[in-house]
C-alpha positions as CSV (number, residue, x, y, z in Angstrom):
1,M,-5.9,7.9,16.4
2,D,-8.5,10.7,16.5
3,R,-8.3,12.9,13.5
4,Q,-9.7,16.0,15.2
5,E,-7.1,15.8,17.9
6,H,-4.3,15.5,15.4
7,L,-5.6,18.4,13.4
8,R,-5.7,20.5,16.6
9,R,-2.1,19.6,17.3
10,L,-1.2,20.5,13.7
11,Q,-2.8,23.9,14.1
12,D,-1.5,24.9,17.5
13,G,1.4,26.9,16.1
14,E,4.2,25.0,17.7
15,P,7.0,24.2,15.3
16,F,7.9,20.6,14.4
17,D,11.3,19.2,13.9
18,L,10.2,17.5,10.8
19,L,7.2,17.8,8.4
20,V,6.7,14.7,6.2
21,I,4.6,15.2,3.1
22,G,3.0,11.9,1.9
23,G,1.1,9.2,3.7
24,G,2.1,6.1,1.7
25,A,4.7,3.5,2.6
26,T,7.7,5.9,2.6
27,G,6.1,8.8,4.4
28,C,4.5,6.7,7.1
29,G,7.8,4.9,7.6
30,I,9.7,8.1,7.9
31,A,7.2,9.5,10.4
32,L,7.6,6.3,12.5
33,D,11.4,6.3,12.4
34,A,11.6,10.0,13.3
35,A,9.1,9.8,16.1
36,T,10.8,6.8,17.7
37,R,14.0,8.9,17.8
38,G,12.3,11.5,19.9
39,L,11.7,14.0,17.2
40,R,8.6,16.2,17.0
41,V,7.1,15.0,13.7
42,A,4.1,15.9,11.6
43,L,2.8,14.0,8.6
44,V,0.1,15.2,6.1
45,E,-1.4,13.2,3.2
46,R,-3.4,14.9,0.5
47,D,-5.8,11.9,0.1
48,D,-6.0,8.9,2.4
49,F,-3.2,6.9,3.8
50,A,-1.9,4.5,1.1
51,Q,-4.5,5.8,-1.4
52,G,-2.1,5.7,-4.3
53,T,0.6,3.3,-5.1
54,S,1.0,1.9,-1.6
55,S,-2.4,0.2,-1.6
56,K,-2.2,-1.1,-5.2
57,S,0.9,-3.3,-5.1
58,T,1.3,-7.0,-5.9
59,K,1.1,-7.6,-2.1
60,L,4.5,-9.2,-2.1
61,V,7.3,-8.6,0.4
62,H,10.3,-9.7,-1.7
63,G,14.0,-9.1,-2.5
64,G,13.2,-9.0,-6.2
65,V,14.0,-12.1,-8.2
66,R,14.0,-10.1,-11.5
67,Y,16.6,-7.7,-10.2
68,L,18.9,-10.5,-9.1
69,E,19.0,-11.9,-12.6
70,K,19.8,-8.4,-14.0
71,A,22.4,-7.9,-11.4
72,I,24.3,-11.1,-12.4
73,L,23.9,-10.8,-16.2
74,K,24.8,-7.1,-16.3
75,A,27.3,-7.1,-13.4
76,D,25.1,-4.3,-11.9
77,K,26.1,-3.6,-8.3
78,D,23.1,-1.3,-7.7
79,Q,20.7,-4.1,-8.6
80,F,22.6,-6.6,-6.5
81,D,22.5,-4.3,-3.5
82,L,18.8,-3.7,-4.1
83,V,18.1,-7.4,-3.8
84,R,20.3,-7.9,-0.7
85,E,18.6,-4.9,1.0
86,G,15.2,-6.2,0.0
87,L,15.8,-9.7,1.4
88,R,17.0,-8.2,4.7
89,E,14.0,-5.9,4.9
90,R,11.6,-8.7,3.9
91,G,12.7,-10.6,7.0
92,R,12.3,-7.6,9.3
93,L,8.9,-6.7,8.0
94,L,7.6,-10.2,8.6
95,K,9.0,-10.2,12.1
96,N,7.7,-6.7,13.0
97,A,4.2,-7.1,11.6
98,P,3.4,-10.8,11.7
99,H,-0.4,-10.2,11.7
100,L,-0.1,-8.4,8.3
101,A,2.7,-10.4,6.6
102,H,3.6,-14.0,6.2
103,A,5.7,-16.3,4.0
104,I,4.3,-17.9,0.9
105,R,5.6,-20.5,-1.6
106,L,5.9,-19.7,-5.3
107,M,6.3,-22.1,-8.2
108,T,8.1,-21.3,-11.5
109,P,7.6,-24.0,-14.3
110,V,10.6,-24.5,-16.6
111,K,10.7,-26.0,-20.1
112,T,14.3,-27.3,-20.2
113,W,16.7,-28.8,-17.8
114,F,19.2,-26.1,-18.6
115,Q,16.6,-23.5,-17.6
116,A,15.8,-25.5,-14.5
117,A,19.4,-25.5,-13.4
118,Y,19.8,-21.8,-14.2
119,I,16.7,-20.7,-12.3
120,F,17.4,-23.1,-9.4
121,A,21.0,-21.8,-9.0
122,G,19.6,-18.2,-8.9
123,M,17.1,-19.1,-6.2
124,V,19.8,-20.8,-4.1
125,L,21.8,-17.5,-4.3
126,Y,18.5,-15.7,-3.5
127,D,18.1,-17.8,-0.3
128,F,21.8,-17.4,0.6
129,L,21.6,-13.6,0.4
130,A,18.7,-13.6,2.9
131,G,21.0,-15.2,5.5
132,R,19.5,-15.8,8.9
133,L,16.3,-14.1,7.7
134,S,15.7,-16.7,5.0
135,L,12.2,-18.0,4.7
136,G,13.2,-21.5,3.6
137,R,15.2,-23.3,1.0
138,S,14.3,-23.4,-2.6
139,R,13.8,-26.8,-4.3
140,L,13.7,-28.3,-7.8
141,V,10.8,-30.7,-8.5
142,T,9.8,-32.9,-11.4
143,R,6.9,-32.1,-13.7
144,A,4.9,-34.9,-12.1
145,T,5.4,-33.4,-8.6
146,A,4.7,-29.9,-9.8
147,Q,1.4,-31.1,-11.4
148,K,0.3,-32.8,-8.2
149,L,1.1,-29.7,-6.1
150,F,-0.5,-27.3,-8.6
151,P,-3.3,-29.3,-10.5
152,Q,-4.8,-26.2,-12.0
153,L,-1.6,-25.4,-13.9
154,N,-1.1,-26.4,-17.6
155,L,2.3,-28.0,-17.6
156,D,2.3,-29.4,-21.1
157,G,5.7,-28.9,-22.6
158,Y,7.4,-28.3,-19.2
159,R,10.1,-30.5,-17.7
160,A,10.2,-29.4,-14.1
161,A,9.5,-26.5,-11.7
162,V,11.4,-24.5,-9.1
163,I,9.7,-23.7,-5.7
164,Y,10.9,-20.9,-3.5
165,A,9.7,-18.7,-0.7
166,D,8.9,-15.0,-0.4
167,G,6.6,-12.8,1.7
168,Q,3.1,-11.5,1.3
169,F,1.3,-8.7,3.2
170,N,-1.7,-6.4,3.3
171,D,-0.2,-3.2,2.0
172,A,-3.0,-0.7,2.8
173,R,-3.4,-1.9,6.3
174,M,0.4,-1.9,6.7
175,A,0.5,1.8,5.8
176,V,-2.2,2.8,8.3
177,T,-0.6,0.7,11.0
178,L,2.7,2.5,10.4
179,A,0.9,5.8,10.8
180,R,-0.9,4.7,14.0
181,T,2.3,3.3,15.4
182,A,4.0,6.6,14.6
183,A,1.2,8.4,16.4
184,L,1.6,6.1,19.4
185,H,5.2,7.4,19.6
186,G,4.2,11.0,19.4
187,A,3.9,11.8,15.7
188,V,1.0,14.0,14.5
189,C,-0.6,12.5,11.4
190,A,-3.5,13.6,9.3
191,N,-5.0,12.3,6.1
192,H,-7.0,14.5,3.6
193,V,-4.7,17.4,4.3
194,E,-3.1,18.9,1.2
195,V,0.1,20.9,0.9
196,T,-0.6,24.0,-1.2
197,G,2.7,25.8,-0.8
198,L,6.0,25.8,1.0
199,V,7.0,28.5,3.5
200,K,10.5,30.0,3.2
201,E,12.5,32.2,5.5
202,G,15.8,33.6,4.2
203,G,15.6,31.3,1.2
204,R,15.3,28.2,3.4
205,I,12.1,26.1,3.7
206,R,10.6,26.4,7.2
207,G,7.2,24.7,6.8
208,A,4.2,24.5,4.5
209,L,0.8,26.0,3.8
210,V,-1.9,23.3,4.0
211,R,-5.6,22.9,3.5
212,D,-7.9,20.4,5.1
213,R,-9.8,18.9,2.2
214,I,-12.7,17.9,4.5
215,D,-13.7,21.3,5.7
216,G,-11.5,23.7,3.6
217,R,-9.6,25.3,6.5
218,T,-6.1,26.5,5.8
219,W,-3.1,27.1,8.0
220,T,0.6,27.0,8.2
221,I,2.7,24.2,9.7
222,A,6.1,25.4,10.9
223,A,9.0,22.9,10.8
224,K,12.8,22.9,10.9
225,G,12.8,20.6,7.9
226,V,10.5,19.2,5.3
227,V,10.7,15.8,3.7
228,N,8.9,15.1,0.4
229,A,7.8,11.5,0.3
230,T,5.0,11.6,-2.2
231,G,5.9,8.8,-4.5
232,P,4.9,9.4,-8.1
233,F,4.0,13.0,-7.1
234,A,7.5,13.9,-5.8
235,D,8.3,16.1,-8.7
236,A,5.1,18.1,-8.2
237,I,6.2,18.9,-4.6
238,R,9.7,19.7,-5.8
239,R,8.2,22.3,-8.2
240,L,6.4,24.0,-5.3
241,D,10.0,24.7,-4.1
242,D,11.5,25.4,-7.5
243,P,9.1,25.8,-10.5
244,E,12.1,25.0,-12.8
245,A,13.0,21.7,-11.1
246,E,13.8,19.0,-13.6
247,T,11.9,15.7,-13.8
248,T,13.6,13.0,-11.7
249,L,11.1,10.1,-12.1
250,K,9.6,7.9,-14.7
251,V,6.3,6.2,-13.9
252,S,5.0,2.9,-15.0
253,S,1.5,1.5,-14.4
254,G,0.9,-1.9,-12.8
255,I,-2.5,-3.5,-13.5
256,H,-3.8,-6.3,-11.3
257,I,-6.9,-8.5,-11.6
258,L,-8.6,-10.6,-8.9
259,L,-9.9,-14.0,-9.9
260,P,-12.1,-16.5,-8.0
261,A,-10.8,-18.8,-5.3
262,G,-9.6,-22.2,-6.7
263,T,-7.7,-20.6,-9.6
264,T,-4.6,-21.7,-7.7
265,P,-4.0,-23.9,-4.7
266,D,-4.5,-22.2,-1.4
267,D,-0.8,-22.6,-0.4
268,L,1.1,-22.2,-3.7
269,S,1.6,-19.3,-6.0
270,L,2.8,-19.0,-9.6
271,M,5.7,-16.9,-10.8
272,I,6.1,-16.4,-14.5
273,P,9.8,-15.3,-14.8
274,S,9.7,-13.8,-18.3
275,T,7.0,-13.1,-20.8
276,E,7.7,-12.6,-24.5
277,D,8.2,-8.9,-23.7
278,G,10.4,-9.5,-20.6
279,R,7.9,-9.0,-17.8
280,V,7.5,-11.0,-14.6
281,L,4.0,-12.0,-13.6
282,F,2.6,-13.4,-10.4
283,M,-0.6,-15.4,-9.6
284,I,-1.0,-15.4,-5.8
285,P,-3.7,-16.4,-3.4
286,W,-4.8,-13.3,-1.5
287,Q,-7.7,-12.6,0.8
288,G,-9.5,-15.8,-0.2
289,H,-9.2,-15.0,-3.9
290,V,-6.4,-15.0,-6.5
291,L,-4.4,-11.9,-7.5
292,F,-2.8,-11.9,-10.9
293,G,-0.4,-9.2,-12.3
294,T,1.3,-7.0,-13.0
295,T,1.8,-5.1,-16.2
296,D,4.6,-2.6,-16.6
297,E,3.8,0.1,-19.1
298,P,5.0,3.8,-19.2
299,A,2.3,6.0,-17.7
300,N,1.2,9.5,-17.0
301,I,1.1,10.7,-13.4
302,E,-2.5,11.0,-12.2
303,S,-4.3,10.6,-8.9
304,D,-6.6,7.7,-9.9
305,P,-5.3,5.9,-12.9
306,V,-7.9,3.7,-14.6
307,P,-7.0,0.2,-15.8
308,E,-6.8,0.0,-19.6
309,C,-8.7,-2.7,-21.4
310,K,-5.6,-3.7,-23.4
311,D,-3.6,-4.4,-20.2
312,V,-6.5,-6.4,-18.7
313,D,-6.7,-8.4,-21.9
314,Y,-2.9,-9.0,-21.7
315,L,-3.3,-10.6,-18.2
316,L,-6.2,-12.7,-19.3
317,R,-4.2,-14.1,-22.2
318,Y,-1.4,-15.1,-19.9
319,A,-3.7,-16.5,-17.3
320,S,-5.4,-18.6,-19.9
321,A,-2.1,-19.9,-21.3
322,Y,-0.9,-21.1,-17.9
323,L,-4.1,-22.6,-16.5
324,R,-6.1,-25.5,-17.7
325,R,-9.1,-23.4,-18.7
326,P,-9.7,-20.1,-20.5
327,V,-9.8,-17.1,-18.2
328,V,-12.3,-14.4,-19.5
329,H,-13.6,-11.1,-18.4
330,K,-16.5,-12.5,-16.5
331,D,-14.1,-14.3,-14.2
332,I,-12.6,-10.9,-13.0
333,L,-13.9,-9.9,-9.6
334,A,-11.8,-6.7,-9.3
335,V,-9.1,-4.8,-11.1
336,W,-6.9,-1.9,-10.2
337,N,-4.0,0.2,-11.5
338,G,-1.1,1.4,-9.4
339,L,1.7,3.7,-10.4
340,R,5.4,2.8,-9.7
341,P,7.8,5.7,-9.2
342,L,11.0,4.7,-10.8
343,V,14.2,6.7,-10.6
344,F,14.8,8.4,-13.9
345,D,17.8,7.5,-16.0
346,P,17.9,9.1,-19.5
347,K,20.1,6.2,-20.8
348,K,17.3,3.7,-20.2
349,K,14.7,3.2,-22.9
350,S,12.1,1.2,-20.9
351,T,10.7,1.4,-17.4
352,Q,11.3,-2.4,-17.1
353,E,15.1,-1.6,-17.1
354,L,14.9,0.8,-14.2
355,A,16.0,-0.4,-10.8
356,R,13.6,0.2,-7.9
357,T,16.4,1.9,-6.0
358,H,15.7,4.9,-3.8
359,V,17.4,8.3,-4.2
360,L,17.6,10.9,-1.6
361,T,18.2,14.5,-2.7
362,Q,18.2,18.0,-1.1
363,S,17.4,21.2,-2.9
364,P,19.3,24.5,-2.3
365,S,16.4,25.7,-0.1
366,G,16.5,22.5,2.0
367,L,13.7,20.4,0.7
368,L,14.6,16.7,1.3
369,T,13.1,14.4,-1.3
370,M,13.0,10.6,-1.1
371,A,12.2,9.2,-4.5
372,G,11.9,5.7,-6.0
373,G,12.2,2.6,-3.9
374,K,9.6,-0.2,-3.2
375,W,7.3,-1.3,-0.4
376,T,9.6,-4.0,0.9
377,S,12.4,-1.5,1.6
378,Y,10.2,1.2,3.2
379,R,12.0,0.9,6.6
380,A,15.5,1.2,5.2
381,M,14.4,4.2,3.1
382,A,13.0,5.8,6.2
383,E,16.2,5.2,8.1
384,D,18.2,6.8,5.4
385,A,15.8,9.8,5.1
386,V,15.8,10.5,8.9
387,D,19.6,10.1,9.1
388,A,19.9,12.7,6.4
389,A,17.3,15.0,8.0
390,C,19.0,15.0,11.3
391,L,22.2,16.1,9.7
392,A,20.7,18.6,7.2
393,F,18.3,20.3,9.7
394,G,20.5,20.1,12.8
395,L,18.1,17.7,14.7
396,G,20.9,15.9,16.6
397,R,23.4,13.3,15.4
398,G,23.2,11.1,18.5
399,R,19.7,9.7,17.8
400,S,20.0,6.3,16.2
401,C,17.3,4.3,14.4
402,V,15.3,1.8,16.5
403,T,12.9,0.5,13.9
404,R,14.8,-2.6,12.8
405,E,13.2,-4.6,15.6
406,L,10.2,-2.4,16.4
407,R,7.0,-4.3,16.6
408,L,4.0,-2.5,15.1
409,L,0.6,-2.0,16.6
410,G,-1.3,-5.3,16.6
411,S,1.8,-7.4,16.8
412,K,3.2,-7.0,20.3
413,A,1.1,-9.8,21.8
414,Y,0.5,-11.6,18.5
415,F,0.9,-15.4,18.3
416,P,-0.1,-17.3,15.2
417,E,-2.7,-19.5,16.8
418,A,-3.8,-17.2,19.6
419,W,-7.1,-16.5,17.8
420,R,-8.4,-19.9,18.9
421,D,-8.1,-19.1,22.6
422,L,-9.5,-15.6,22.0
423,A,-12.5,-17.1,20.2
424,A,-13.1,-19.4,23.1
425,R,-12.8,-16.7,25.8
426,E,-15.0,-14.3,23.9
427,G,-17.6,-16.9,22.9
428,A,-17.3,-15.7,19.3
429,D,-17.4,-17.5,16.0
430,P,-13.9,-18.9,15.4
431,E,-13.8,-18.2,11.7
432,L,-14.7,-14.6,12.4
433,V,-12.1,-14.2,15.0
434,R,-9.5,-15.8,12.8
435,S,-10.2,-13.4,9.9
436,L,-10.1,-10.4,12.3
437,Y,-6.9,-11.6,13.9
438,L,-5.2,-11.6,10.5
439,L,-6.0,-8.0,10.0
440,Y,-5.8,-6.5,13.5
441,G,-3.6,-9.0,15.5
442,D,-3.8,-8.3,19.2
443,E,-6.3,-5.5,18.7
444,T,-8.9,-8.0,17.6
445,K,-10.6,-7.9,21.0
446,Q,-11.3,-4.2,20.6
447,I,-13.3,-5.0,17.4
448,L,-15.3,-7.6,19.2
449,E,-16.0,-5.2,22.1
450,I,-17.2,-2.5,19.6
451,G,-19.4,-5.1,17.9
452,R,-21.1,-6.2,21.0
453,E,-21.6,-2.6,22.4
454,S,-22.9,-1.2,19.1
455,D,-24.7,-4.4,17.9
456,L,-22.5,-4.5,14.8
457,M,-21.4,-8.2,14.7
458,L,-23.1,-8.9,11.4
459,P,-21.3,-8.9,8.1
460,I,-21.5,-5.8,5.9
461,H,-21.9,-8.3,3.0
462,P,-23.2,-11.8,3.3
463,S,-20.4,-13.3,1.2
464,H,-17.6,-11.8,3.3
465,S,-16.5,-11.9,6.9
466,F,-16.1,-8.1,7.4
467,I,-18.4,-6.9,10.1
468,G,-19.9,-3.5,11.0
469,A,-17.7,-3.1,14.0
470,Q,-14.7,-2.9,11.7
471,V,-16.2,0.2,10.1
472,V,-16.6,1.9,13.5
473,F,-13.0,1.0,14.3
474,A,-11.8,2.4,11.0
475,V,-13.5,5.7,11.8
476,R,-12.6,6.0,15.5
477,R,-9.1,4.6,15.4
478,E,-7.9,4.8,11.8
479,M,-9.0,8.2,10.5
480,A,-11.4,6.8,7.8
481,M,-13.4,9.8,6.6
482,H,-15.1,8.4,3.5
483,A,-16.8,5.2,2.4
484,S,-13.9,4.7,-0.1
485,D,-11.4,4.9,2.8
486,V,-13.1,1.9,4.4
487,L,-14.1,-0.2,1.4
488,L,-10.8,0.2,-0.5
489,R,-8.1,0.4,2.2
490,R,-9.2,-0.3,5.9
491,L,-11.0,-3.3,4.5
492,P,-9.8,-4.8,1.2
493,L,-13.3,-5.6,-0.1
494,G,-13.1,-3.2,-3.0
495,L,-9.9,-4.8,-4.2
496,V,-11.3,-8.3,-3.8
497,D,-14.8,-8.1,-5.3
498,M,-15.9,-4.8,-6.7
499,A,-19.6,-5.8,-7.2
500,H,-19.8,-6.9,-3.5
501,A,-18.1,-3.7,-2.4
502,R,-20.8,-1.7,-4.3
503,E,-23.5,-3.7,-2.6
504,A,-21.9,-3.2,0.8
505,A,-21.5,0.6,0.3
506,P,-25.0,1.6,1.8
507,A,-24.3,-0.4,4.9
508,V,-20.9,1.1,5.4
509,A,-22.2,4.7,4.8
510,A,-25.0,4.1,7.2
511,I,-22.5,3.2,10.0
512,M,-20.2,6.0,9.1
513,S,-23.2,8.4,9.2
514,R,-23.8,7.6,12.8
515,E,-20.2,8.0,13.7
516,L,-19.5,11.3,11.7
517,G,-22.9,12.9,11.8
518,W,-23.6,12.8,8.1
519,D,-27.1,13.8,6.8
520,E,-29.0,11.9,4.2
521,T,-27.6,13.9,1.3
522,R,-24.0,13.3,2.4
523,R,-24.7,9.6,3.1
524,A,-26.2,9.1,-0.4
525,S,-23.3,11.0,-2.1
526,E,-20.8,8.8,-0.3
527,V,-22.5,5.7,-1.7
528,D,-22.7,7.1,-5.1
529,S,-19.1,8.3,-5.2
530,V,-17.5,5.0,-4.2
531,C,-19.8,3.0,-6.5
532,R,-19.0,5.3,-9.5
533,L,-15.3,5.0,-8.7
534,L,-15.4,1.2,-8.6
535,E,-17.4,1.1,-11.8
536,A,-14.9,3.3,-13.5
537,W,-12.0,1.0,-12.5
538,F,-13.9,-2.1,-13.5
539,T,-15.1,-0.9,-16.9
540,G,-12.0,1.2,-17.7
541,H,-13.7,4.4,-18.7
542,D,-12.3,7.8,-17.7
543,P,-13.7,8.8,-14.4
544,A,-12.4,12.4,-14.5
545,A,-15.8,13.8,-13.4
546,D,-15.9,11.2,-10.6
547,R,-12.7,12.4,-9.2
548,Q,-14.0,15.9,-8.9
549,A,-17.3,14.8,-7.4
550,N,-15.5,13.9,-4.2
551,T,-14.2,17.4,-3.2
552,V,-16.1,20.3,-1.8
553,A,-16.5,23.1,-4.4
554,E,-13.6,25.5,-4.2
555,A,-15.8,28.6,-4.3
556,D,-17.6,27.5,-1.2
557,L,-14.7,26.4,0.9
558,E,-13.8,29.7,2.7
559,S,-17.4,30.2,4.0
560,Q,-18.1,26.6,5.0
561,S,-17.6,25.2,8.5
562,L,-17.3,21.4,8.9
563,L,-20.9,21.2,10.1
564,H,-22.2,23.3,7.2
565,S,-20.2,21.3,4.7
566,Q,-21.8,18.1,6.1
567,E,-25.3,19.6,5.9
568,K,-24.7,20.5,2.3
569,G,-23.7,16.9,1.6
570,P,-20.2,17.0,0.0
571,T,-19.4,13.7,-1.6
572,A,-16.5,11.4,-0.7
573,E,-13.1,12.4,-2.0
574,A,-11.9,10.5,-5.0
575,M,-9.4,7.7,-4.6
């Protein structure tokens, strides 16, 4: 997926059937659905693919255990339908992207036999609703068995535990894979392209004014219809259409911390069903480390929310309570904050009471907005959006959705143990090939070829398996334009170990310099930018100045060419 080629196609003046604004889970899913129906589709993302909420999730593909309980207790059909849809879509996601998603086991300790029976009955229903896409049966185990399976867990005062199955995935790589698969089917996609205004003819939206945030060029993209899929920023796009548009979303923040390997068993996760303030917490093995979260606090909408110390302390307190040792700040390897877009209901007092349902609306001028929802249901949301777009914009009613069983890039020739044969054929280190296979699937051989041709088989950090060839692949095939694009999304290093990501930044910038023609000033500014961003997240101070440091000065944009901007050394765009 060559960015310059996609930009050229965006600028050629030919009208698109559909312009999708937003390159997160929802937007990339819509672009893929529309492209596979034969529509001419464009997608633009202000920052990087999945830079916001879509790369900062709990990494779970799930139906939503918490929503099932609320559906039953409150006889809430919307919540029940949300769970049923989530379980159905969970199964499809695991089948369509098996290199990026897999089943995991989770344990919930219980203090009374009544609680055990209550939770176990709920999980049996959870499994039943999944139908043929079930990931396995839940089971109830004694305290002794639970302690043997999860020796790190402090089970004093507990009677038993319930074990059930759900899914886990790499969210950031899933989003860029959706965009690349959409491009394979004809979609034109570009990151770091910002919508600055909407174009109207006769009171109807017929496209958008956009600006390339890399070189400052501006132009108009013409389209029969425009879909707003910008997650927490959906209301901001709606106000480009109508400055008086009412707020439709509430936003909550979700803080996650990364802890060292060994905090949990490699094959078992912890689910805390209810804290004293009604939250659900997860402690899950991820990328060789352990992810713990998430909080659920009302938040302001901002591009790069910084984790607050009080929320980190909250997670440390619960981690210490459930494990056999204190968990303190020095144990934290990484921390991040993601914003959840929740459909606004003025009758609800807390964001914890809001369902993760998605709502599709259309303005009088034709702007179609997909709001709310969650990662697991991205495909169903996309199907609904494109169905509505075909009807609203006269794009043809006979085109049906084909994404329910559409394998994504990397999965068409994927088999779980095929990395062994690949390693033998290529004469490569088996552990390296295995780690690549879990990120790239059947595209792994391309990484190995780049590594040999460019002499980039060595790790970018000695404590991790990520190699230089992956950086080249990210630039050439995945539109990575900044060091932060690579270190925080194409590779999850920045979300796994922030100190190691900062140490790897010079090596990543050096490789990207050769690929993108950066000079020494640009190269240094990229390293500085990503390091300051990671430091801001880790320490919790306000990085407002850091966010601005990653954009080319507005006053200079009109006079700068891409080459000139690189010579002057603009820094990497903020996350």
